[in-house]
N, C-alpha and C positions, 0 to 999 in steps of 0.2 A: 466875379461874383461879388455882390454887395457885401461890405464888411459886416453888416448887421447879422447876416446869416452865419458868418464864421464865428461869431461870439457864442452861438448856441452849442450845447454839449453834444458829444458823440453819443452819449447815453440816450438823449432825447431822440436822436435819429434812429438808433437801433430800436428803441421802444415803439416808435411810431411805425417803422417799416415792417416790423414783425407782428403788427396787430392783425386782427382777422380781416378777410377781404371785404367785410361789410363796412369797414371804416371809410370815411370820405376819401375820395381820390386825392384831394388836396393834401391830406396828411401823408399819404404814401409818397406823393411827389416831393413834398417838403423833405421827407426823410432821405430820399434819393439824392436830393440836392446837397444836403448836409454831408452825406457820405462822400459825395464827389469832392466837396470842399476839403474834407479831412485827408483825402488821398493826394491832393495836390499841394499839401503843406510843404514848405521848404525848411530844411533843418538849418541850424545855426552852424556856419562853417567855423572850424577851428582856426584861429589866427596864426600867422607865421611869426615865430619867435624862436629863441634858442632852444626851447624845449618842445616845440610843435612845428612839424613840417607836413602840412596836409598832403603834399604830393609824394611823400615818401612812405609807402605802406609797410616797409620791412621792419619787423619788430626788433630794433637794436637798442641796447641799453644806452640811455643818454650819457654822453661823455662829460656833460657839464655838472653832473651831480657829484658832489664831494664825497670822498670816502670817509667812513667812520670806523674807528678802532675801539674795541671793547676795553673799558677800563673799570671793572667792577670794584666797588668799595665794600668794606666789611663794617657792619655796625656792631659795636660791642656794648653799648649801654643805652639806656632809655632816653637819655638826653640827645644822643645822635639820632635816634629813631624819630624824634619829634622835629628835628631840623628839616627845612624844606627840601633839601636835595639828598636826603639820606637814602641808602639802600644797603642790602647785605646779601651774602651768599649763604646757601644752605645745601641740603642734599639734592640729588638729581630729581628729575621730574619724569613721571610716567604718564604718557598721553592717555586720555580717557576717551573711549569711543562710546558715545551715548546714542540711543535711538533717536531718530528724527521725530519732531513733534509738529503739529499743525500750527501755522501762524495765524494770527487774527486778521481778518480783512481790514484794509485801511479805508479811511473816509476821505474822499476827494473833495477839493475846494468847491465852493458854490459858484455857479455860473452866472453870467449876466442875464438881464431880462430880454425876453423875446421882443423883437422889433414889431411895430404895429403893421408894417407893410409887408407881412409875410407872403401874402398871396401874389402880389406883384413881383416880389423878389424871386419866388419859386418859378413863376412863369418865365422869367428871363434867365434863370440859372440852370434849369434842367436842360441838358443837351441830349440828343438822341443817341450819341455815341459815348455816353458816360462810361468810365471804367467799371469793372465788376465790383460787387458789394464787398465790404470788409467789415468784420465784426467790430463793433465799437466797444470802448472801455466804459466801465460804469462810473458815473459822476454824480455827486450829490446835487440835486436840483431843488431841494426844499429843506428848510430848517424851521419851518413854522407855518401856521395858517396864512400869515401875510404873504409868504412866498407862493402858497397855493393859489390865493386870490389873484396875485399878480400874474401867475402863469395861465390860469384858467379864464379869468375875467378882467382883471386889472382895472381899467377905467370904466367898467360896466358894460362895455361892448364885447360880446362873445368873440373869441378868436378861434383859430384852428384848434380842433380837439386833439391836441398833441398828446395829452396825458388824460386818461380816463379817471384814475384814482392816484392820489399822492398821499402816502402815509408818513407821518412824522414820529411814529413810535407808539401811538395809542389807539389806532384804528382808523377807519375811513372818516375823512373830515366833512363837516357841514351836512350831517345827516339829520333830518327831522328838526330843523331849526324852529325856534319859537316864532309864531306869527306876530308881526308887529301890529297888534290890534289897539287902536286908540282907546276903545272902551275899557279894555282890561287894565290900562295903566292907572285908572282912577279907583280900582277896586281895593286891593290890599298890597301896596307896594312893599318890596323887600328893602328894609333898612340895613345897610351894610354895617358891619362892625366898625367901631370908631377906635382903631388902634393902628400903630405904625406897621405892625407885621402884616395885617390884612392889606393895607394900602400898598405895601411893597410887592404884593402879588400881581397888581395891575390887572385885576379881573375885569373883563368886559361881559357884563351880565345881560345886556340888551333889554328886551321887554319882560324880563323875569319878574313875577310877583308871587305872592303866597298862594294864589289860586291856579297858577300855571300847571298844566298837565304835563308830567314828565314820563317818558316811556323808555323801555329798554334799560331799566336800571340794572346794574350788576347785582348779583346776589351777595348777601352778607357773607363774608368769608367765615368759614367755621373756626371755632376755637380749638386748637390742637395742643395747647400748652396749659398745664394746671399746676398749682402749688398745693402742698399739704404740709401739715406740721411734722416736725422731726419726732419720731418715736423714741422712746427711752432706750431702746436697744441699739440705736445708731449713734456712733461716736462722732461728735462734731469735728470737722476738719479745720485746721488753721489756714487762714487766708491772708495773703499779702496783696491786696487787690490791685494797687497801683504800681507794684513792683514787677509782678510776673503773672501771666495768665493762669487760670486753674488747670489742674492736671488733665482734665478731659478735653482741653483744647490742644490737640496733638497734630503734628504734621503727618506722621504715618507710624503705625504700630511697629515695634514696641517703643519707639523713641519719643521723647517729649521735646517741647520747645526749650532751647538752650538759653540760659541767662548769661549773656556776654557782657563783661565789664568794659565800659568805655574808658580807655586810657588817655585819649587825647581827642580834641575836636577844634577846628578852626574854620574861619570863613575864607573861601577861596576867591570870591569876588570882592571888589572894592566898593565903597560907598558911591552911589550913583548908578550902579548897574541895574538893569531892568529886572533881573531875577537874582535871588540870593542862592549861592551854592556853598555847601559845607562839606568839609572832609572829616572823616571819622576813622580812628584807630580802634579796632574791636579785638579784645582778647578772646581767643578760641583755644587756648592751650589745653583745657580739660574737656574739649568737645568729645562726646562719647564715640567710640569706634563703631563703625557700621560694617555690615557684611560686604564682601567684595572689595574692589579697589576704589571705593567712593572717597573723594577728598575734595578740599577746596582747590580749584584749578584755575589757571590763567584763562581769562575770558568768561569764567563762571559767574554765578550769582548766588545771592542769599535771599531767603524769605524773612521779612521782618513782621512779626505779629504785633502790630501797633494797636493801642487801646483808644477808645473814645476819651476825650479830655474830661477831667474831673468837673470843671465848671459846667460843661455841657450835660453830663450825666445828672448833676444836682439840679440843673434847670428843668430837666424832664421830670425828675421826681417831684419837684414843686408844682409843675403844671398838672401832673396827674394826682396831686394831693396825697401822695404816699408819705406817711409820717416818718420822721427820722429814725425811730426805733426799729421800723420794719425794713429799712433799706439794707442793713448789714446783718439782719437776722437770718440764720441758716434755715432753709426749707428743703423739702423734697420736691424736686422738679420731675414732672412726668410729661412725656410727649407721646403722641399717637402714631408717629412715623417720621420719616425723613432722617437727615443727618444732623440737623441743628440740635443742640448747640455746639456739637463738635464740627470739625471741618471735613474730615474724611472718615471713612468707615462704612459700616453696613447701613442700608436704608431700613431702619427698624425702630420701633418704640424704644424710648430711653427712660431710665429712672436713676437720678443721681442727686447728690447733696450739693447745694450751692446757695448763693444769696442773690437777691435782686440786683445789687450793685455789680456783682461779677457778670451777670448776664448782660446788663446794659453797657458795661465797660469793655468786655472782651468778646462778646458773642453776636451782637446785633448791630448792623450798620445803620446809623441814624442820620447820616449826612451825605453819603456819596451817590445815592440813587435818586432818580426823579420819582415823584409821587405817582401812585397807581390809582386806578378807579376803585380797586378793592380797599385801599387806604381811605379814600374819601367816603366810601360807603360805610366803613367802620366808624369813622368820626361822626358821620351823620346819625348813625344808630344811637350814639350816646350823647348827642348834642341836645341840650335842654332849651336853648333859645330858638324859637320858631324860625327866625330869619337865618340863623347860622345853619340850622338843619336843612332849610330849603336850598341854600347855596351849595352845601355839600352834596345834597342829592342831585342838584343840577349838574355838578361836576362829574357825577358818576352815571349820568344819563346820556341818551343820544342827543338831546337838545343842547347839552353843554359841551359837546365834542370840541367845538372850536376853542372855547375857553380852556378846556383840558389840554388841548394841544399846545396852547400858549405856555401853560405851566410846564409841560414836559420839555419844551425846547427853549425855555428862557433861562434865566440865571439859576444857580443852584438853590434848591429849596430843601430845607432840613425838616426833620420831624418836629423839632422844637419850634421852628418858625410857624408851622401849621397849628400847633397847639396854642401858640401866642395869638395867632390870627383868629382862631375860633375858641375863645376861652371857656365857653360853656360845655365843650366836648371833653370829657375825661374818661376815655375808654379804660377798662381794667387792664393792668399791665400784662397778664397772661394772654388776653385776646390780642393786644397790640404786638406782643412778641411772636404771635402765631403767623403774622403776615410780613414781618420785617425780614430783610435779606440778611444772610449770614455775614458776619464781619470777616472778610478774607484778608490774607496776608498781602503785603506789598513787597515787590521784588526789586533788588538793586544789584547792578553789576559790580564785580570787584574792580577796583581801580589800580591794582598792582599785581605783581606776580607773587602769589601766596608763599612760594618756596623761598622768597628772598626776605620777607618781612618778619623780624623778630626783635625782641629786646631782652636785656638782661637785668633781672632784679636780684642783686646779690649773687648767689650761686644758682638761682633758678632762671632758666631760659624760657621766656614767654613767647608764644606764637601769636602773631597779630595778622588780621586781615584789614583791608582798607576799602572804604566805599566813598563815593561822592554823591550828594543828594541835593537836587535843586528844589526849592520851595515853590509849590504851585499855589497861586493866590487868585481869588476872585472876590468881588465885592459881596458882602453879606447884607442882610436886610437892615441891620442897625447902622449902616454907613461905614463900617470898618472892613478890614480884609478878612476873608475866610481862607484858611490854608487847607491843603489836602490832609487827609488823615495821617498817612505815614510821614510825609515831609514835615507836617506841623509837629508831630510827636518828636521827630529827630531834631528839629530846630529848637524845641524847648530844652532838650538835653544839651545841645551845643551852646545855647545862651547861658545855661548854668555854668558850664565849664569855662567859657570865655570870661564870664564875670568873676569866677573864682580865681582865675589866673591873674586878672587885673588887680585883684585884692591881695595877691600873694599867697593864695591858698593852693595846696596841691590838689589837682582835680581827682587824683586817686582816692583822696579822703572822702569825696562825695559819694563814692561807690554807686555811680549811676549805671544802670543796666539797660541793655537792648535785647528783647526776646527774639531769637532768630533760629533758623534751621538751614540745612544744606542738603544736597544730594537728591533733590526731587525734580531736577530740571534738565531737559535736553536742550541746552543753550547752543544755538548755531555758532555763536562766536567761539565757544569753547570746543565744540564738536569739529569745526573745520580748521582749527588752528593746527599748523604743522611746524615742525622744528627746522625745516629747510625750505628753500625756494623764496623768490622775491615776494614782498608783501607791500601793498599800498593800502593805507588806512585813511579813510575819509570820514570825518565827523564834524558835528557842530554842537555847540552847547555842552551839556553834560554827557552827550553821546560819545565824546572823545575819551571819557574816563577809562573804559576798559582797554583802550589802545595803549595806554601807559604801561599796562602789564605786558602787552605784546612786545613792546619795545624793550622793556627790561629783560624779558626772557630771551629775546634775540641777541641782546648784547652780552649774554653769558657765553655765547659761542663766537669765537673769532671768525669762523667761516660764514656766519650769518650777519655780521655787524654791518655789512654794506648792502644788505638786501631788504631794508625796511624804510619806508617813507610815510610821512604823515601830512595830510592836508587838514588843517583845523580851521573851521569857520567860527568867527566871533563877531559881535557887534562892534566892540571897541576893546582893543588889546590892553589898554590901560585900566579897564574896569572889569572885564569879564573873561579874560583869558585864563583858563584853568591849568593849574600845575606848571606855570611858567618857571623854567629853571629846575624842574623836578623829574626830568625824563632820564637822568643818569647818563647823559651824553651831551656833546656839543650840539645843542638843539638846532642851530641854523643849518646844520649839515643834513638833518633828517626831517625836520619839521618846517612846514610853511604855514604861517598864520595869515588868514585872509580876513580882512575887516570890512564889514558892510556899512558901518557908520563913520568911519574915519579913513583918511588917506584916499586911496583910489575908490573906495566904496564898492568893492567887488565881493560878490557872493562866492561860496565855496564851489558851486557848480560851474561858475565862470572859470575858476582856477583849474578845474578838471579839464576843460577845453584847452586852457593855456598849457597844461602839462600833458598834452596828447601823446607825445613820444613816450613818456614814462608810463602812462596808462596802457598803451599798446604793447610795450615791452613786458610789463608785469603779467598781463592777462594771457600772453602767448608763451610765457616762459614755463619750463618744467616746474610743476608744483607752485606756480604763481597764484597769488590770492589777492582779490580786491574786496576789502571790507568797507561797508557803509553803515554808519550808525548815527541816527539823529531823528528829528521829527519827520514823520511820514508825510505830513502836509508841508508843501513848500520845499524844504531842503531835500528830502528823500526823492520827491518827484523830479525836482530840478537836476539832481545828480544823475538820476536814471536817464533823463533826456540828454544830458551832456555826454554820458557814456555811449549812448546811441549815436550821437553826432561824431564822437571820436571813431567809432567803428565804421561809420559811413565814409569818413574822410581817409582814415588810415588803411582801411580794408577795401575801399572802393565798392562798398555795398549799398544796395537800396535800403530804404528805411525798414521794410519788412524783413529783409535779410539781417540787418543790424539788430533788430529786436529779437529775431530768432537766435542770433549769435550769442547775445547775452543770456537768453533763456537757457541755452545749452550749457553755458558756463555756470549758470546758477545750479542747474541740475547736476553738474559734475562737482559742485562744491568749490568752484574757483571764484564765484561772485556771490558774496553773502551780504544781504541788506536786511537790517533789522531797525526797529524804531526804538528810541530811548524811552518811549511810553508804552511799548508793547510788552506785556509780560508773556512768558512762555508757558504753555500748558504742561502741567506736571505729569511725570510718569508715575507708575506704581499706584494708580488709582483706577477705579472702575470706569467703564465706558459711560455709564450714567453720570458719574461725577464730572467727567470731561465735558459732556454736553452741558451740564449745569454751569461749569466754569466758563465755557465759551459764551453762553448767554449773558452771564454777568460781566464778562470781560468786554464784550462789544459795547456795553454801556459806558465804558471809560472810567470805571471806578477802581481799577486794580493798582495803578501806579502813582496815585497822588501822594 
């Protein structure tokens, strides 16, 4: 079969094959050819080496793996706690059995462009005795209008009607486009705003002019939020807006967000690394007790309630012309329904005392979500300049669908950027708050065994938890970097501590705080952790952080010390290897670091094939577990393919049988794969709240 056909996605084949019988015969024939191509794919054979014997399917523990002996240390003071290789012992651990929670669907990588000679290739590729059909996996085939054009028309010559409609998140593309009428261009042209923010949007307005007829405009969103003056019988509440969220921002009743003191922070990566990763020690000694056996557990996670930054909030106040005296003045907030400004709770009207600054800082997300047509329609309603109003209406109409899709699928666009781009639009803050998304917590896995980490301050023993956070950066419209909400907030704290330490100041004197909570997550890493049985941990980037706690817990028991192995993928071990020398053991005996940019240039999925004997032994052993944690795109998919190859070689299975084998292991809790950017849906909330969280979560705004 020609190579051009093999580059097309399985999803395209499935989509075309299952279309109605009225679809052109070429489309269905093309789909059959693609499916035939996917069924004849050859897997990557595992190489012969000391740890991989493809012709030996018997799951035997590799004899070349060195034994490890547990040698726990005891930390007695805070100075040892801050040393890189410190650990300590504490009381025993009680396993937590939490209910399973749905995982978020992953997004697959974009495929290559369809070849122009599809018809000829299909005619030569389709054989009368092709194998039976196989359901294809879903693959992302479009990330913007340009992709849609390339798939459907490309060079202007119609191709096979493989896809009827491709949606990039905002509706059907290219509906009711404006006619390119030369006479209309000389009427009343739209003069675009002359500012950097507007130019950064890269809008393609086509033949739009002030007289252009726009149809299918979205309705103006209703205002569901209002402010009123504080009556004399209401006692004003004290607010420490940039230190801790207001009391009505709660994880779940009756508990509030806990203010955890940051006792130490440091950068784990070295200068020159592509991404910066920081380590934090957080004091949770006085965390309130909860009902049941809820506790910080190995493999668990915490929710961090991160605020919008002060400069960003002040910028929005200035753009909306809200005077300084009104920003921190307490008012009575009334809502007509929903859960905002709280996160969880009943879907009902609310009336509470707050300030405008509290709402913009802790309650509304102004930077994580792509813009909506409702937002453009609101900005158009209050735009005073005719050209700005026309452009905003265009973006909320059927004629502006292509330009709207560009904005949805392009670089991050913040509320402040849009207000800078259209300076004549100054919507009232209550109406703007009515359509903004709720500011949701960001979740981070614990990077240690919580039962081991503590410090001593005089006679008081303090309990600490540890997390590792990678800073997510994208370019902003001003030319500098834009950091994620949570990672940016934590990096600002780490920078203050690192600077204080360089100046000889005790970081504890800064009294920096992180608002956090626990006990709302059914984390598969924590749920499937067992105290016995061999365990293989495969991770890349910050995804390896929770595995450090697994190793620490295993080394507490001499019977389990020789039953844990780690495969860690990094770009360059000299720059971005996390927790080097901090696993509490002779690392070379349990941990293999695979570098993709230095030395052999091998990826972690290639090392999985190289360690086929070890993989096969662990997954077939009693209570054996294989954990995978890392980016779902690239690393996660590559490791999954490598595991299938191992099963095919070691188990003498066909590809379909190998996939089914790992599917059964996943169902039995022996194969656990999660993404380091996938947050887990919280328990103890209503079904409606779960649905709302899933919708927000699939937009990729939860773990920045």
